[in-house]
Residue frames as qw, qx, qy, qz and C-alpha x, y, z in Angstrom:
[[0.348, 0.584, -0.173, 0.713, -12.97, -24.53, -17.56],
 [0.592, -0.623, -0.403, 0.314, -11.99, -23.73, -14.03],
 [0.156, 0.810, -0.094, 0.557, -11.37, -20.07, -13.22],
 [0.743, -0.341, -0.405, 0.409, -8.86, -19.97, -10.38],
 [0.380, -0.079, -0.146, 0.910, -7.28, -16.48, -10.30],
 [0.094, 0.692, 0.399, -0.595, -9.00, -13.20, -9.48],
 [0.087, 0.466, -0.404, -0.782, -7.82, -11.79, -12.85],
 [0.055, -0.114, -0.897, -0.423, -9.41, -14.69, -14.81],
 [0.003, -0.597, -0.769, 0.228, -12.69, -14.21, -12.89],
 [0.060, 0.666, 0.109, -0.735, -12.70, -10.48, -13.58],
 [0.083, 0.265, -0.653, -0.704, -12.02, -11.02, -17.30],
 [0.056, -0.283, -0.940, -0.185, -14.75, -13.62, -17.43],
 [0.017, 0.638, 0.581, -0.506, -17.15, -11.29, -15.56],
 [0.117, 0.587, -0.143, -0.788, -16.50, -8.39, -17.94],
 [0.049, 0.097, -0.820, -0.562, -16.76, -10.71, -20.98],
 [0.034, -0.484, -0.875, -0.001, -20.19, -12.09, -19.90],
 [0.033, 0.693, 0.365, -0.621, -21.31, -8.56, -18.94],
 [0.073, 0.431, -0.411, -0.800, -20.29, -7.21, -22.32],
 [0.067, -0.137, -0.900, -0.409, -22.16, -10.02, -24.11],
 [0.030, -0.601, -0.750, 0.275, -25.26, -9.28, -22.02],
 [0.033, 0.632, 0.047, -0.772, -25.05, -5.59, -22.85],
 [0.078, 0.221, -0.672, -0.702, -24.76, -6.45, -26.56],
 [0.065, -0.354, -0.917, -0.173, -27.78, -8.72, -26.39],
 [0.011, 0.671, 0.513, -0.536, -29.75, -6.00, -24.57],
 [0.089, 0.527, -0.239, -0.811, -28.88, -3.49, -27.36],
 [0.078, 0.008, -0.853, -0.517, -29.82, -6.03, -29.99],
 [0.045, -0.532, -0.838, 0.112, -33.18, -6.63, -28.27],
 [0.034, 0.668, 0.226, -0.708, -33.73, -2.90, -27.99],
 [0.056, 0.312, -0.562, -0.764, -32.97, -2.58, -31.69],
 [0.081, -0.219, -0.922, -0.309, -35.45, -5.31, -32.58],
 [0.033, -0.625, -0.686, 0.370, -38.09, -3.86, -30.34],
 [0.039, 0.644, 0.039, -0.763, -37.70, -0.33, -31.64],
 [0.115, 0.309, -0.618, -0.714, -37.34, -1.20, -35.33],
 [0.335, -0.071, -0.834, -0.432, -39.72, -4.13, -35.68],
 [0.621, -0.366, 0.062, -0.690, -41.89, -3.95, -32.61],
 [0.698, 0.032, -0.711, 0.076, -40.49, -7.32, -31.43],
 [0.367, -0.539, 0.464, -0.600, -41.31, -8.11, -27.81],
 [0.227, 0.060, -0.962, 0.141, -41.44, -11.11, -25.56],
 [0.594, -0.419, -0.249, -0.640, -45.03, -12.08, -24.77],
 [0.379, -0.294, 0.739, -0.473, -46.06, -13.60, -21.41],
 [0.343, 0.000, -0.888, -0.306, -46.93, -17.15, -22.23],
 [0.047, -0.321, -0.832, 0.450, -48.98, -17.51, -19.01],
 [0.269, 0.454, 0.227, -0.818, -51.11, -14.47, -19.91],
 [0.369, 0.271, -0.582, -0.672, -51.50, -15.63, -23.51],
 [0.313, -0.083, -0.939, -0.117, -52.69, -19.10, -22.44],
 [0.191, -0.438, -0.796, 0.372, -54.92, -18.17, -19.43],
 [0.052, -0.752, -0.335, -0.565, -55.80, -14.51, -19.82],
 [0.593, -0.778, -0.158, 0.133, -54.60, -13.96, -16.20],
 [0.211, 0.848, -0.389, 0.291, -51.65, -11.77, -15.19],
 [0.856, -0.149, -0.357, 0.343, -48.69, -13.54, -13.63],
 [0.477, -0.782, -0.057, 0.397, -46.39, -11.87, -11.08],
 [0.493, -0.270, 0.378, 0.736, -43.96, -11.09, -13.90],
 [0.385, 0.690, 0.522, 0.322, -46.38, -9.66, -16.49],
 [0.087, 0.989, 0.071, 0.100, -45.05, -6.31, -17.67],
 [0.707, -0.522, 0.187, 0.439, -41.46, -6.99, -16.81],
 [0.592, 0.261, 0.359, 0.673, -40.14, -6.20, -20.25],
 [0.056, 0.830, 0.266, 0.487, -42.02, -2.92, -20.31],
 [0.575, -0.797, -0.047, 0.177, -40.65, -2.19, -16.81],
 [0.689, -0.257, 0.281, 0.616, -37.10, -2.39, -18.15],
 [0.367, 0.504, 0.383, 0.682, -37.87, -0.26, -21.13],
 [0.232, -0.912, -0.229, -0.249, -39.49, 2.36, -18.86],
 [0.636, -0.693, 0.083, 0.328, -36.48, 2.30, -16.55],
 [0.627, 0.077, 0.307, 0.712, -34.08, 2.72, -19.45],
 [0.115, 0.681, 0.306, 0.655, -36.06, 5.90, -20.20],
 [0.199, 0.029, -0.540, 0.818, -35.76, 6.80, -16.50],
 [0.503, -0.324, -0.199, -0.776, -39.58, 6.77, -16.22],
 [0.066, 0.078, -0.898, 0.428, -40.01, 5.28, -12.80],
 [0.514, 0.164, 0.383, -0.750, -43.70, 6.07, -12.48],
 [0.753, 0.301, -0.343, -0.474, -44.58, 4.27, -15.72],
 [0.395, 0.260, -0.873, 0.116, -42.35, 1.33, -14.63],
 [0.234, -0.001, 0.733, -0.639, -44.46, 1.16, -11.35],
 [0.675, 0.257, 0.106, -0.684, -47.61, 1.07, -13.45],
 [0.644, 0.332, -0.628, -0.284, -46.33, -1.83, -15.44],
 [0.841, -0.226, -0.487, 0.074, -45.23, -3.96, -12.47],
 [0.272, -0.842, 0.265, -0.384, -44.60, -2.45, -9.07],
 [0.896, -0.396, 0.194, 0.051, -43.29, -5.72, -7.59],
 [0.829, 0.310, 0.049, 0.463, -40.50, -6.01, -10.16],
 [0.191, 0.793, -0.152, 0.558, -39.44, -2.39, -9.61],
 [0.583, -0.716, 0.252, -0.291, -39.26, -3.08, -5.85],
 [0.945, -0.214, 0.216, 0.121, -37.35, -6.31, -6.30],
 [0.660, 0.660, -0.149, 0.327, -34.66, -4.90, -8.74],
 [0.038, -0.796, 0.468, -0.383, -32.57, -3.27, -5.94],
 [0.784, -0.407, 0.414, -0.221, -32.85, -6.42, -3.79],
 [0.949, 0.200, 0.191, 0.154, -31.70, -8.72, -6.49],
 [0.446, 0.791, -0.238, 0.345, -29.05, -6.26, -7.56],
 [0.339, -0.725, 0.508, -0.318, -27.60, -6.25, -4.03],
 [0.903, -0.172, 0.382, -0.095, -27.86, -10.05, -3.85],
 [0.863, 0.444, 0.090, 0.223, -26.24, -10.80, -7.22],
 [0.244, 0.857, -0.308, 0.334, -23.65, -8.04, -6.68],
 [0.505, -0.632, 0.537, -0.240, -22.59, -9.55, -3.32],
 [0.938, 0.005, 0.346, 0.013, -22.52, -13.05, -4.78],
 [0.700, 0.656, -0.076, 0.272, -20.36, -11.88, -7.67],
 [0.061, -0.834, 0.438, -0.328, -18.03, -10.07, -5.25],
 [0.754, -0.410, 0.484, -0.173, -17.80, -13.24, -3.11],
 [0.931, 0.282, 0.196, 0.123, -17.06, -15.41, -6.19],
 [0.487, 0.786, -0.210, 0.319, -14.32, -13.05, -7.43],
 [0.030, -0.712, 0.539, -0.450, -12.64, -12.65, -4.04],
 [0.589, -0.001, -0.803, 0.090, -13.29, -16.20, -2.79],
 [0.169, -0.103, 0.567, -0.799, -15.45, -15.09, 0.14],
 [0.176, -0.458, -0.866, -0.094, -18.69, -16.67, 1.38],
 [0.121, -0.038, 0.143, -0.981, -21.25, -13.95, 1.58],
 [0.128, -0.527, -0.835, -0.092, -24.75, -14.41, 2.85],
 [0.007, -0.177, 0.039, -0.983, -26.49, -11.11, 2.69],
 [0.623, -0.218, -0.048, -0.750, -30.10, -12.28, 3.28],
 [0.405, -0.168, 0.846, -0.304, -31.30, -15.06, 5.57],
 [0.018, 0.112, 0.933, 0.341, -33.16, -17.98, 4.06],
 [0.132, 0.592, 0.722, -0.334, -36.55, -16.97, 5.43],
 [0.129, 0.583, -0.071, -0.799, -36.30, -13.71, 3.43],
 [0.142, 0.177, -0.744, -0.629, -36.52, -15.62, 0.14],
 [0.041, -0.395, -0.918, 0.019, -39.60, -17.49, 1.32],
 [0.066, 0.643, 0.399, -0.650, -41.21, -14.24, 2.27],
 [0.151, 0.453, -0.396, -0.784, -40.48, -12.82, -1.22],
 [0.079, -0.077, -0.918, -0.382, -41.96, -15.96, -2.79],
 [0.018, 0.577, 0.768, -0.276, -45.18, -15.60, -0.79],
 [0.098, 0.643, 0.080, -0.755, -45.33, -11.88, -1.75],
 [0.121, 0.283, -0.633, -0.710, -44.89, -12.70, -5.40],
 [0.056, -0.309, -0.936, -0.161, -47.57, -15.40, -5.33],
 [0.039, 0.670, 0.587, -0.454, -50.02, -13.02, -3.58],
 [0.078, 0.554, -0.189, -0.807, -49.18, -10.25, -5.99],
 [0.090, 0.075, -0.818, -0.564, -49.85, -12.56, -8.88],
 [0.040, -0.475, -0.877, 0.059, -53.18, -13.57, -7.43],
 [0.016, -0.661, -0.428, 0.617, -54.36, -10.21, -6.33],
 [0.023, 0.396, -0.330, -0.856, -53.61, -8.37, -9.59],
 [0.091, -0.165, -0.837, -0.514, -56.27, -10.48, -11.32],
 [0.062, -0.638, -0.727, 0.244, -59.16, -9.23, -9.15],
 [0.143, 0.764, 0.365, 0.512, -61.11, -6.14, -10.18],
 [0.401, -0.910, -0.102, 0.002, -60.68, -4.45, -6.84],
 [0.562, -0.598, 0.319, 0.473, -56.87, -4.65, -7.30],
 [0.675, 0.655, 0.269, 0.205, -56.89, -3.59, -10.94],
 [0.014, 0.967, -0.255, -0.010, -54.27, -0.94, -10.08],
 [0.584, -0.490, 0.617, 0.195, -51.76, -3.81, -9.88],
 [0.784, 0.421, 0.426, 0.162, -52.33, -4.79, -13.55],
 [0.441, -0.161, 0.340, 0.815, -49.83, -3.61, -16.14],
 [0.283, 0.851, 0.438, -0.056, -51.27, -0.33, -17.50],
 [0.439, 0.259, 0.150, 0.847, -50.07, 2.57, -19.59],
 [0.097, -0.750, -0.389, 0.525, -50.58, 6.05, -18.16]]
């Protein structure tokens, strides 16, 4: 299926967005009613925290507008949400309006990758225990 007109692309975008919102509400229902959550496979297998450990709890805390608790779960993810929001928003805008948009240079993504790897390593040392996902 090739989407060619702006109207088709907008309809497709709203359809996918609506499906994602419904899936989010379904997941929230499962979590609230049955305590269902997505475990971190890396943490389950190794006992170490990965750079993404706590991401589900971050989103639950942000849905409750509890920014401080979200930072305690995973500060890196909280800091990256606006960056990825701007990036994906600009890419979506470019796709809908047939424009090539490059909002961040290539080196920026390499820097973020290095930061994520360092965050994942450091949060497993006792002296950086404040980076581990915690409940306040």
